[in-house]
NUTILO-607938 format. One record per atom (N, C-alpha, C): x, y, z; residue in three letters; atom name; residue number from 1. Coordinates in Angstrom, 2 decimals. Last residue first. Layout:
<sites>
> east	north	up	residu	atome	num
> X	Y	Z	Ala	CA	NUM
...
</sites>
This chain:
<sites>
> east	north	up	residu	atome	num
> -79.06	42.56	-13.14	Glu	N	176
> -80.04	42.95	-13.47	Glu	CA	176
> -80.24	43.75	-14.40	Glu	C	176
> -77.85	39.03	-13.10	Leu	N	175
> -77.84	40.08	-13.57	Leu	CA	175
> -78.86	41.02	-13.55	Leu	C	175
> -77.44	36.35	-11.72	Gly	N	174
> -78.11	37.30	-11.25	Gly	CA	174
> -78.41	38.91	-11.55	Gly	C	174
> -77.31	34.05	-12.79	Leu	N	173
> -75.69	34.61	-11.85	Leu	CA	173
> -76.27	36.19	-11.34	Leu	C	173
> -79.16	32.87	-14.00	Leu	N	172
> -78.29	32.22	-12.73	Leu	CA	172
> -77.28	33.48	-12.05	Leu	C	172
> -79.60	35.13	-16.04	Met	N	171
> -80.64	34.58	-14.81	Met	CA	171
> -79.89	34.18	-13.43	Met	C	171
> -77.42	34.84	-17.20	Gln	N	170
> -77.51	36.06	-16.86	Gln	CA	170
> -78.85	36.02	-15.46	Gln	C	170
> -77.57	32.20	-18.75	Tyr	N	169
> -76.84	32.69	-17.65	Tyr	CA	169
> -76.77	34.16	-16.92	Tyr	C	169
> -80.24	32.87	-19.85	Phe	N	168
> -80.20	31.72	-18.87	Phe	CA	168
> -78.88	31.82	-18.10	Phe	C	168
> -79.42	34.62	-22.05	Ser	N	167
> -80.43	35.09	-20.34	Ser	CA	167
> -80.61	34.01	-19.76	Ser	C	167
> -77.73	33.59	-23.46	Gln	N	166
> -77.03	34.97	-22.40	Gln	CA	166
> -78.36	34.72	-21.70	Gln	C	166
> -77.52	31.28	-25.86	Tyr	N	165
> -78.18	31.07	-24.03	Tyr	CA	165
> -77.84	32.31	-23.24	Tyr	C	165
> -77.57	32.93	-27.67	Lys	N	164
> -78.79	32.47	-27.44	Lys	CA	164
> -79.19	32.01	-26.34	Lys	C	164
> -74.88	33.43	-27.92	Glu	N	163
> -75.78	34.43	-27.67	Glu	CA	163
> -77.13	33.88	-27.15	Glu	C	163
> -73.58	30.06	-27.90	Gly	N	162
> -73.29	30.84	-28.02	Gly	CA	162
> -74.22	32.32	-27.73	Gly	C	162
> -72.60	28.06	-26.13	Gly	N	161
> -73.03	27.53	-27.72	Gly	CA	161
> -73.07	28.75	-28.22	Gly	C	161
> -71.86	27.85	-23.52	Ala	N	160
> -72.75	27.10	-23.57	Ala	CA	160
> -72.77	26.83	-25.63	Ala	C	160
> -69.43	29.33	-23.90	Leu	N	159
> -69.07	28.30	-23.59	Leu	CA	159
> -70.20	27.37	-24.01	Leu	C	159
> -70.62	32.00	-24.05	Met	N	158
> -70.25	31.40	-24.98	Met	CA	158
> -69.52	29.98	-25.40	Met	C	158
> -72.46	32.15	-21.95	Ser	N	157
> -72.72	31.60	-22.87	Ser	CA	157
> -72.29	31.25	-23.87	Ser	C	157
> -70.16	32.49	-20.24	Cys	N	156
> -70.61	31.21	-19.89	Cys	CA	156
> -71.55	31.32	-21.43	Cys	C	156
> -69.39	35.26	-20.97	His	N	155
> -68.44	33.86	-20.97	His	CA	155
> -68.86	32.60	-20.91	His	C	155
> -71.72	36.44	-20.65	Glu	N	154
> -71.42	36.28	-21.69	Glu	CA	154
> -70.60	35.02	-21.89	Glu	C	154
> -71.63	36.11	-17.26	Ser	N	153
> -72.46	35.72	-18.03	Ser	CA	153
> -72.54	35.35	-19.53	Ser	C	153
> -69.22	37.86	-16.70	Val	N	152
> -69.13	35.71	-16.76	Val	CA	152
> -70.63	35.16	-17.57	Val	C	152
> -69.94	40.05	-17.49	Ala	N	151
> -69.00	39.50	-18.32	Ala	CA	151
> -68.68	38.09	-18.12	Ala	C	151
> -72.00	40.42	-15.83	Arg	N	150
> -72.13	40.36	-17.10	Arg	CA	150
> -71.34	39.91	-18.11	Arg	C	150
> -70.52	40.58	-13.44	Ile	N	149
> -71.47	39.20	-13.84	Ile	CA	149
> -72.06	39.17	-15.14	Ile	C	149
> -69.30	43.09	-13.86	Ala	N	148
> -68.28	41.71	-13.87	Ala	CA	148
> -69.10	40.16	-14.33	Ala	C	148
> -71.16	44.53	-13.89	Glu	N	147
> -70.01	44.63	-14.93	Glu	CA	147
> -69.58	42.84	-15.13	Glu	C	147
> -72.09	44.37	-11.23	Gln	N	146
> -73.10	44.21	-12.14	Gln	CA	146
> -72.18	43.67	-13.49	Gln	C	146
> -71.39	43.29	-8.45	Asn	N	145
> -70.92	44.05	-9.31	Asn	CA	145
> -71.28	43.50	-10.79	Asn	C	145
> -71.58	42.31	-6.19	Glu	N	144
> -72.88	43.33	-6.48	Glu	CA	144
> -72.48	44.20	-7.46	Glu	C	144
> -70.06	40.37	-5.78	Tyr	N	143
> -71.96	39.80	-5.46	Tyr	CA	143
> -72.23	40.92	-6.04	Tyr	C	143
> -67.66	41.95	-5.72	Leu	N	142
> -68.16	41.25	-6.41	Leu	CA	142
> -69.12	40.65	-6.79	Leu	C	142
> -68.42	42.93	-3.03	Asp	N	141
> -68.14	44.10	-4.02	Asp	CA	141
> -68.49	43.10	-4.88	Asp	C	141
> -68.71	40.67	-1.68	Asp	N	140
> -69.88	41.78	-1.44	Asp	CA	140
> -69.60	42.42	-3.11	Asp	C	140
> -67.67	37.55	-1.77	Asp	N	139
> -66.91	38.81	-1.69	Asp	CA	139
> -68.05	39.86	-1.89	Asp	C	139
> -68.18	35.06	-1.43	Phe	N	138
> -67.56	35.57	-0.20	Phe	CA	138
> -66.92	36.94	-0.47	Phe	C	138
> -70.32	34.32	-3.45	Thr	N	137
> -70.54	34.24	-1.83	Thr	CA	137
> -69.57	35.03	-0.54	Thr	C	137
> -68.24	34.96	-5.10	Ala	N	136
> -68.91	35.62	-5.15	Ala	CA	136
> -69.97	35.78	-3.59	Ala	C	136
> -67.20	32.62	-5.59	Lys	N	135
> -66.14	33.35	-4.94	Lys	CA	135
> -67.47	34.85	-4.80	Lys	C	135
> -69.25	30.89	-6.24	Glu	N	134
> -68.47	30.56	-4.70	Glu	CA	134
> -67.79	31.92	-4.43	Glu	C	134
> -69.73	31.77	-8.81	Leu	N	133
> -70.84	32.01	-7.32	Leu	CA	133
> -70.40	31.95	-6.26	Leu	C	133
> -67.83	31.36	-10.39	Phe	N	132
> -67.79	32.82	-9.53	Phe	CA	132
> -68.85	32.95	-9.07	Phe	C	132
> -67.81	28.31	-10.07	Ala	N	131
> -66.69	28.87	-9.64	Ala	CA	131
> -66.63	30.67	-9.46	Ala	C	131
> -70.43	28.46	-11.54	Ala	N	130
> -70.14	27.61	-10.30	Ala	CA	130
> -69.40	28.43	-9.38	Ala	C	130
> -69.91	28.69	-13.85	Ala	N	129
> -71.16	30.00	-13.29	Ala	CA	129
> -70.71	29.20	-11.87	Ala	C	129
> -68.05	26.98	-15.07	Val	N	128
> -67.41	28.34	-14.61	Val	CA	128
> -68.49	29.15	-13.98	Val	C	128
> -69.90	25.04	-14.72	Ala	N	127
> -68.50	24.94	-14.04	Ala	CA	127
> -68.01	26.08	-13.63	Ala	C	127
> -71.69	25.63	-16.54	Ile	N	126
> -72.29	25.78	-15.29	Ile	CA	126
> -70.92	25.70	-14.40	Ile	C	126
> -70.37	25.58	-19.08	Ala	N	125
> -70.76	26.47	-18.67	Ala	CA	125
> -71.04	26.80	-17.18	Ala	C	125
> -69.83	22.78	-19.03	Asp	N	124
> -68.58	23.42	-19.34	Asp	CA	124
> -68.80	25.18	-18.70	Asp	C	124
> -71.71	21.28	-19.50	Leu	N	123
> -71.28	21.36	-18.34	Leu	CA	123
> -70.09	22.51	-18.20	Leu	C	123
> -72.70	22.21	-21.73	Phe	N	122
> -73.61	22.78	-20.75	Phe	CA	122
> -72.47	22.88	-19.16	Phe	C	122
> -70.95	20.95	-23.29	Asn	N	121
> -71.40	22.32	-23.49	Asn	CA	121
> -72.10	23.12	-22.06	Asn	C	121
> -72.24	18.71	-23.09	Ala	N	120
> -71.01	19.02	-22.80	Ala	CA	120
> -70.57	20.50	-22.78	Ala	C	120
> -74.96	18.86	-23.83	Glu	N	119
> -74.54	18.73	-22.72	Glu	CA	119
> -73.14	19.06	-22.01	Glu	C	119
> -75.49	21.58	-26.40	Asn	N	118
> -75.47	20.50	-25.89	Asn	CA	118
> -75.03	19.87	-24.39	Asn	C	118
> -76.09	24.42	-26.03	Gln	N	117
> -76.33	23.54	-27.25	Gln	CA	117
> -75.94	22.08	-27.30	Gln	C	117
> -77.79	25.39	-23.23	Ala	N	116
> -76.57	25.13	-23.74	Ala	CA	116
> -77.22	24.41	-24.95	Ala	C	116
> -80.24	26.63	-22.62	Cys	N	115
> -79.47	26.36	-21.57	Cys	CA	115
> -77.71	26.50	-22.23	Cys	C	115
> -83.14	28.37	-22.89	Ser	N	114
> -82.58	27.29	-23.78	Ser	CA	114
> -80.91	27.55	-23.10	Ser	C	114
> -85.95	28.56	-20.94	Trp	N	113
> -84.77	28.96	-21.29	Trp	CA	113
> -83.90	28.14	-21.93	Trp	C	113
> -88.76	27.92	-21.38	Leu	N	112
> -88.56	29.16	-20.38	Leu	CA	112
> -86.70	29.74	-20.67	Leu	C	112
> -90.44	26.36	-23.31	Thr	N	111
> -89.17	26.19	-23.25	Thr	CA	111
> -89.33	28.02	-22.52	Thr	C	111
> -93.52	24.63	-22.43	His	N	110
> -92.93	25.86	-22.98	His	CA	110
> -91.20	25.40	-22.04	His	C	110
> -95.04	22.16	-21.60	Asn	N	109
> -94.15	21.78	-22.61	Asn	CA	109
> -93.36	23.52	-23.16	Asn	C	109
> -95.93	22.27	-17.97	Thr	N	108
> -96.14	22.41	-19.57	Thr	CA	108
> -94.88	22.07	-20.30	Thr	C	108
> -95.19	21.13	-15.45	Asn	N	107
> -96.40	21.10	-16.53	Asn	CA	107
> -96.67	21.64	-17.47	Asn	C	107
> -92.78	23.88	-15.79	Tyr	N	106
> -93.38	22.68	-14.57	Tyr	CA	106
> -94.59	22.67	-15.06	Tyr	C	106
> -90.99	24.77	-18.13	Glu	N	105
> -91.63	24.98	-17.27	Glu	CA	105
> -92.48	23.65	-17.25	Glu	C	105
> -87.83	24.05	-18.91	Val	N	104
> -88.97	23.85	-19.50	Val	CA	104
> -89.78	24.05	-18.08	Val	C	104
> -84.35	24.52	-19.90	Val	N	103
> -85.35	24.71	-19.00	Val	CA	103
> -86.91	24.85	-19.49	Val	C	103
> -82.07	22.35	-21.66	Lys	N	102
> -83.27	23.62	-21.35	Lys	CA	102
> -84.10	23.61	-20.65	Lys	C	102
> -79.80	21.56	-24.04	Val	N	101
> -80.48	21.58	-22.92	Val	CA	101
> -80.84	22.95	-22.31	Val	C	101
> -80.08	19.69	-26.81	Glu	N	100
> -79.64	20.89	-26.35	Glu	CA	100
> -80.07	20.87	-25.11	Glu	C	100
> -80.57	17.71	-28.65	Gly	N	99
> -79.45	17.36	-27.94	Gly	CA	99
> -79.38	18.73	-26.54	Gly	C	99
> -82.64	17.04	-30.25	Leu	N	98
> -81.22	18.43	-30.39	Leu	CA	98
> -80.33	18.24	-30.15	Leu	C	98
> -83.86	14.86	-29.21	Val	N	97
> -83.94	15.18	-30.78	Val	CA	97
> -83.08	15.93	-31.00	Val	C	97
> -84.07	15.35	-26.74	Asp	N	96
> -83.89	13.91	-26.85	Asp	CA	96
> -83.65	14.13	-28.42	Asp	C	96
> -82.97	17.65	-24.35	Asp	N	95
> -83.50	17.57	-25.72	Asp	CA	95
> -83.25	16.40	-26.36	Asp	C	95
> -82.75	17.26	-21.18	Val	N	94
> -81.66	17.53	-22.62	Val	CA	94
> -82.92	16.83	-23.81	Val	C	94
> -84.02	19.86	-18.81	Val	N	93
> -83.97	18.86	-19.71	Val	CA	93
> -83.27	18.96	-20.66	Val	C	93
> -84.89	20.52	-15.47	Leu	N	92
> -83.73	20.85	-16.62	Leu	CA	92
> -83.66	19.56	-17.17	Leu	C	92
> -88.03	22.32	-15.03	Leu	N	91
> -87.49	21.03	-15.20	Leu	CA	91
> -86.07	21.42	-16.15	Leu	C	91
> -89.02	24.42	-11.79	Asp	N	90
> -88.97	24.11	-13.19	Asp	CA	90
> -88.15	22.86	-13.46	Asp	C	90
> -88.40	25.42	-9.53	Ser	N	89
> -89.65	24.19	-9.71	Ser	CA	89
> -89.44	23.98	-10.96	Ser	C	89
> -85.05	25.57	-9.99	Glu	N	88
> -86.14	26.54	-8.96	Glu	CA	88
> -87.21	25.08	-9.03	Glu	C	88
> -84.54	23.46	-12.28	Val	N	87
> -83.97	25.00	-11.88	Val	CA	87
> -85.23	25.61	-11.20	Val	C	87
> -83.65	20.15	-12.00	Thr	N	86
> -84.12	21.33	-11.71	Thr	CA	86
> -83.95	23.08	-12.05	Thr	C	86
> -82.59	17.28	-14.17	Gly	N	85
> -82.32	18.39	-12.59	Gly	CA	85
> -83.88	19.44	-12.50	Gly	C	85
> -83.17	15.94	-16.32	Val	N	84
> -81.76	15.46	-15.27	Val	CA	84
> -81.83	16.84	-14.05	Val	C	84
> -85.05	13.90	-18.49	Ile	N	83
> -85.50	15.15	-16.94	Ile	CA	83
> -84.02	14.81	-16.46	Ile	C	83
> -85.02	13.66	-21.84	Ser	N	82
> -84.57	13.48	-20.41	Ser	CA	82
> -84.29	14.87	-19.29	Ser	C	82
> -88.17	14.99	-23.23	Gly	N	81
> -86.70	14.94	-23.11	Gly	CA	81
> -86.43	14.25	-21.79	Gly	C	81
> -90.96	15.52	-23.62	Ile	N	80
> -90.43	16.47	-23.25	Ile	CA	80
> -88.72	16.64	-23.59	Ile	C	80
> -91.76	13.18	-22.15	Ser	N	79
> -92.27	13.23	-23.65	Ser	CA	79
> -91.28	14.62	-24.35	Ser	C	79
> -89.10	11.53	-20.38	Ser	N	78
> -90.48	12.30	-20.00	Ser	CA	78
> -90.59	12.66	-21.91	Ser	C	78
> -87.03	9.70	-17.74	Glu	N	77
> -87.56	10.29	-19.03	Glu	CA	77
> -88.74	10.43	-19.27	Glu	C	77
> -84.75	10.88	-15.83	Glu	N	76
> -86.19	10.75	-15.80	Glu	CA	76
> -86.52	11.10	-17.09	Glu	C	76
> -82.11	9.78	-13.81	Leu	N	75
> -82.51	10.14	-14.80	Leu	CA	75
> -84.19	10.06	-14.69	Leu	C	75
> -81.80	10.48	-10.42	Lys	N	74
> -81.87	9.30	-11.65	Lys	CA	74
> -81.97	10.30	-12.76	Lys	C	74
> -81.39	12.55	-8.89	Ser	N	73
> -81.22	11.35	-7.67	Ser	CA	73
> -80.78	10.34	-9.25	Ser	C	73
> -81.19	15.50	-10.47	Asn	N	72
> -81.99	14.66	-9.78	Asn	CA	72
> -80.75	13.43	-9.95	Asn	C	72
> -79.50	19.12	-9.36	Phe	N	71
> -79.60	18.03	-10.19	Phe	CA	71
> -80.69	16.71	-9.56	Phe	C	71
> -80.53	22.57	-9.84	Gly	N	70
> -80.32	21.28	-8.91	Gly	CA	70
> -80.59	20.18	-9.62	Gly	C	70
> -80.17	25.89	-9.83	Ile	N	69
> -79.41	24.34	-10.65	Ile	CA	69
> -79.50	23.40	-9.68	Ile	C	69
> -79.43	28.33	-9.07	Met	N	68
> -80.96	27.78	-9.08	Met	CA	68
> -81.11	26.21	-9.10	Met	C	68
> -76.39	27.58	-8.23	Gly	N	67
> -77.18	29.15	-8.15	Gly	CA	67
> -78.89	28.00	-8.18	Gly	C	67
> -75.92	24.43	-7.86	Ile	N	66
> -75.06	25.73	-8.63	Ile	CA	66
> -76.18	26.50	-8.90	Ile	C	66
> -76.00	22.10	-5.59	Glu	N	65
> -77.04	23.28	-6.02	Glu	CA	65
> -75.68	24.11	-6.56	Glu	C	65
> -75.86	18.51	-4.70	Leu	N	64
> -75.32	19.79	-5.43	Leu	CA	64
> -76.78	20.75	-6.13	Leu	C	64
> -77.42	16.25	-4.09	Phe	N	63
> -77.50	17.15	-2.99	Phe	CA	63
> -76.48	18.52	-3.61	Phe	C	63
> -77.34	14.87	-6.41	Ser	N	62
> -78.51	15.44	-5.93	Ser	CA	62
> -78.89	16.19	-5.03	Ser	C	62
> -75.24	13.59	-7.44	Val	N	61
> -74.89	14.46	-7.36	Val	CA	61
> -76.43	15.28	-6.92	Val	C	61
> -73.01	10.79	-7.42	Glu	N	60
> -74.50	10.98	-6.38	Glu	CA	60
> -74.60	12.69	-6.52	Glu	C	60
> -72.87	9.49	-10.68	Phe	N	59
> -72.59	9.96	-9.45	Phe	CA	59
> -73.59	10.77	-8.78	Phe	C	59
> -74.03	8.34	-13.13	Arg	N	58
> -73.27	8.01	-12.19	Arg	CA	58
> -72.51	8.30	-11.38	Arg	C	58
> -76.72	9.90	-14.16	Asp	N	57
> -76.38	8.69	-14.14	Asp	CA	57
> -75.57	7.98	-12.91	Asp	C	57
> -75.97	12.40	-13.90	Val	N	56
> -76.41	12.64	-12.88	Val	CA	56
> -77.05	10.43	-12.95	Val	C	56
> -73.30	12.32	-15.85	Leu	N	55
> -73.11	12.81	-14.46	Leu	CA	55
> -74.21	12.24	-13.57	Leu	C	55
> -74.43	11.10	-18.12	Asp	N	54
> -73.39	10.35	-16.97	Asp	CA	54
> -73.74	10.65	-16.32	Asp	C	54
> -75.91	13.18	-18.71	Met	N	53
> -76.93	11.97	-18.47	Met	CA	53
> -76.15	11.21	-17.45	Met	C	53
> -74.01	15.25	-19.45	Leu	N	52
> -75.05	15.25	-18.26	Leu	CA	52
> -75.44	13.96	-17.75	Leu	C	52
> -72.52	13.56	-21.81	Pro	N	51
> -71.94	13.72	-20.44	Pro	CA	51
> -72.88	14.18	-19.21	Pro	C	51
> -73.34	10.72	-23.34	Gln	N	50
> -73.62	12.19	-22.84	Gln	CA	50
> -73.00	12.62	-21.74	Gln	C	50
> -73.25	8.08	-23.38	Thr	N	49
> -71.87	9.03	-23.87	Thr	CA	49
> -71.75	10.03	-23.39	Thr	C	49
> -74.13	5.98	-19.98	Tyr	N	48
> -74.52	7.00	-21.13	Tyr	CA	48
> -73.17	7.55	-21.91	Tyr	C	48
> -73.21	4.12	-18.53	Lys	N	47
> -73.80	3.48	-19.16	Lys	CA	47
> -74.60	4.59	-20.54	Lys	C	47
> -69.78	3.82	-17.48	Ala	N	46
> -70.33	4.51	-17.98	Ala	CA	46
> -71.81	3.75	-18.96	Ala	C	46
> -68.45	2.25	-14.43	Thr	N	45
> -68.94	2.01	-15.91	Thr	CA	45
> -70.04	3.04	-16.28	Thr	C	45
> -68.20	2.77	-11.80	Thr	N	44
> -67.36	3.26	-12.46	Thr	CA	44
> -67.50	3.25	-14.35	Thr	C	44
> -71.09	3.78	-9.49	Tyr	N	43
> -70.34	2.92	-9.97	Tyr	CA	43
> -69.23	3.48	-11.31	Tyr	C	43
> -71.18	6.56	-8.02	Arg	N	42
> -72.24	4.93	-7.82	Arg	CA	42
> -71.35	4.01	-8.15	Arg	C	42
> -69.37	8.63	-6.30	Gln	N	41
> -69.75	8.15	-7.49	Gln	CA	41
> -70.11	6.53	-7.11	Gln	C	41
> -70.07	11.91	-4.44	Asn	N	40
> -69.46	10.20	-4.73	Asn	CA	40
> -69.82	9.69	-5.86	Asn	C	40
> -69.94	14.26	-3.99	Ile	N	39
> -70.07	14.17	-4.95	Ile	CA	39
> -69.49	12.59	-5.41	Ile	C	39
> -69.38	16.58	-1.92	Ser	N	38
> -68.46	15.35	-2.06	Ser	CA	38
> -68.94	14.50	-3.27	Ser	C	38
> -70.66	18.82	-2.26	Tyr	N	37
> -69.34	18.63	-2.65	Tyr	CA	37
> -68.86	17.73	-2.64	Tyr	C	37
> -72.51	18.24	-0.36	Ala	N	36
> -73.19	18.53	-1.45	Ala	CA	36
> -72.68	18.64	-2.40	Ala	C	36
> -71.85	17.32	2.19	Gln	N	35
> -72.48	16.40	1.54	Gln	CA	35
> -72.55	16.64	-0.43	Gln	C	35
> -70.84	20.36	2.50	Asp	N	34
> -70.02	19.34	2.37	Asp	CA	34
> -70.33	18.10	1.57	Asp	C	34
> -73.28	21.67	3.01	Val	N	33
> -72.47	22.07	1.78	Val	CA	33
> -71.10	21.01	1.48	Val	C	33
> -74.29	20.31	5.16	Lys	N	32
> -74.61	20.16	3.66	Lys	CA	32
> -74.25	20.98	2.90	Lys	C	32
> -71.91	21.49	7.22	Ala	N	31
> -72.43	19.95	6.85	Ala	CA	31
> -73.09	19.73	5.28	Ala	C	31
> -73.12	23.95	7.26	Ile	N	30
> -71.53	23.82	6.90	Ile	CA	30
> -71.66	22.31	6.44	Ile	C	30
> -75.67	24.05	8.25	Tyr	N	29
> -75.36	23.96	6.81	Tyr	CA	29
> -73.69	24.38	6.57	Tyr	C	29
> -74.95	23.25	10.66	Glu	N	28
> -75.69	21.96	9.91	Glu	CA	28
> -75.53	22.42	8.42	Glu	C	28
> -73.61	24.95	12.12	Asp	N	27
> -72.33	24.20	11.69	Asp	CA	27
> -73.81	22.97	10.75	Asp	C	27
> -74.88	28.17	10.28	Ser	N	26
> -74.90	27.22	11.06	Ser	CA	26
> -73.63	25.94	10.51	Ser	C	26
> -72.60	30.76	9.50	Val	N	25
> -73.45	30.35	9.45	Val	CA	25
> -73.48	28.79	10.04	Val	C	25
> -70.94	33.24	9.00	Gly	N	24
> -71.73	32.92	10.32	Gly	CA	24
> -73.00	31.84	10.39	Gly	C	24
> -68.99	33.82	7.42	Leu	N	23
> -69.99	34.32	7.07	Leu	CA	23
> -71.48	34.05	8.45	Leu	C	23
> -66.90	32.30	8.83	Ser	N	22
> -66.83	33.56	8.65	Ser	CA	22
> -68.17	34.33	8.19	Ser	C	22
> -67.53	29.84	7.79	Leu	N	21
> -67.79	30.12	9.33	Leu	CA	21
> -67.68	31.68	9.88	Leu	C	21
> -66.82	29.48	5.60	Leu	N	20
> -68.49	29.45	5.73	Leu	CA	20
> -68.71	30.17	6.76	Leu	C	20
> -64.16	30.16	6.11	Ser	N	19
> -64.87	30.52	5.32	Ser	CA	19
> -66.34	31.11	5.30	Ser	C	19
> -62.89	27.42	7.30	Glu	N	18
> -63.39	28.81	7.79	Glu	CA	18
> -63.94	29.97	6.98	Glu	C	18
> -64.10	25.14	4.93	Lys	N	17
> -64.72	25.90	6.29	Lys	CA	17
> -64.95	27.50	6.92	Lys	C	17
> -64.13	26.56	1.87	Asn	N	16
> -63.97	26.06	2.80	Asn	CA	16
> -64.57	26.49	4.07	Asn	C	16
> -66.71	25.57	-1.07	Pro	N	15
> -66.05	26.31	-0.17	Pro	CA	15
> -65.34	26.37	1.10	Pro	C	15
> -65.77	24.12	-4.16	Lys	N	14
> -65.86	24.01	-2.81	Lys	CA	14
> -65.69	24.88	-1.91	Lys	C	14
> -64.21	24.09	-6.68	Ala	N	13
> -65.08	25.14	-6.13	Ala	CA	13
> -65.66	25.00	-4.73	Ala	C	13
> -63.22	21.89	-6.79	Lys	N	12
> -62.67	22.52	-6.72	Lys	CA	12
> -63.17	24.21	-6.30	Lys	C	12
> -65.49	20.36	-7.44	Lys	N	11
> -65.20	20.28	-6.00	Lys	CA	11
> -63.81	21.06	-5.72	Lys	C	11
> -66.15	21.37	-10.03	Val	N	10
> -66.61	21.56	-8.88	Val	CA	10
> -66.22	21.40	-7.16	Val	C	10
> -63.61	19.69	-11.21	Gln	N	9
> -64.11	21.28	-11.31	Gln	CA	9
> -65.25	22.04	-10.26	Gln	C	9
> -64.53	16.88	-11.30	Glu	N	8
> -63.22	17.62	-10.22	Glu	CA	8
> -63.43	19.08	-10.30	Glu	C	8
> -67.00	17.06	-12.31	Val	N	7
> -66.80	16.68	-10.91	Val	CA	7
> -65.68	17.47	-10.16	Val	C	7
> -65.96	17.43	-14.90	Phe	N	6
> -67.16	18.52	-13.59	Phe	CA	6
> -67.16	18.09	-12.96	Phe	C	6
> -64.88	15.48	-15.36	Asn	N	5
> -63.76	16.69	-15.73	Asn	CA	5
> -64.76	17.34	-14.43	Asn	C	5
> -66.24	13.22	-15.31	Asp	N	4
> -65.12	13.05	-14.46	Asp	CA	4
> -64.51	14.86	-14.32	Asp	C	4
> -68.12	14.07	-17.47	Ala	N	3
> -69.02	13.88	-16.37	Ala	CA	3
> -67.71	13.94	-15.47	Ala	C	3
> -66.32	16.25	-19.63	Asn	N	2
> -67.43	15.04	-19.57	Asn	CA	2
> -67.56	15.41	-17.81	Asn	C	2
> -66.87	18.95	-22.19	Met	N	1
> -66.60	18.49	-20.91	Met	CA	1
> -67.24	17.21	-20.36	Met	C	1
</sites>
């Protein structure tokens, strides 16, 4: 998946205002959700051919959160790779040598999770995760359905490149 397709998919997963109001959330929270899913384009010409780096560079995704995944407002080069975001307080990194997307523990070089074989696969997988998490927000039965969560985490890991990535999607989706 490329950055443009990812933005389209994520915008489709945006919860509507009525659904959010039914949960009893504040107007401030609804405004925050609107801002997160706006995903404005900064400029039209891509500087990067890699889709995740293109996404962070060309679009305003710093307000977007998918589960525990947050995105940086700009790319950050590091000895561990290109830092594109965070997973909680740890770093979401593209390995500059292998192209693999992974989570690296903050202030170390320790890989906590391998997330995807490459950037395109990562965007494919987290687009599916985003759609599931949005549905589960409004459906308590789905939110607690461990078999459904397992199935979606398996699907995401296959999109990401295989079984190697499954533990990341299990964590992201809340599989117990």
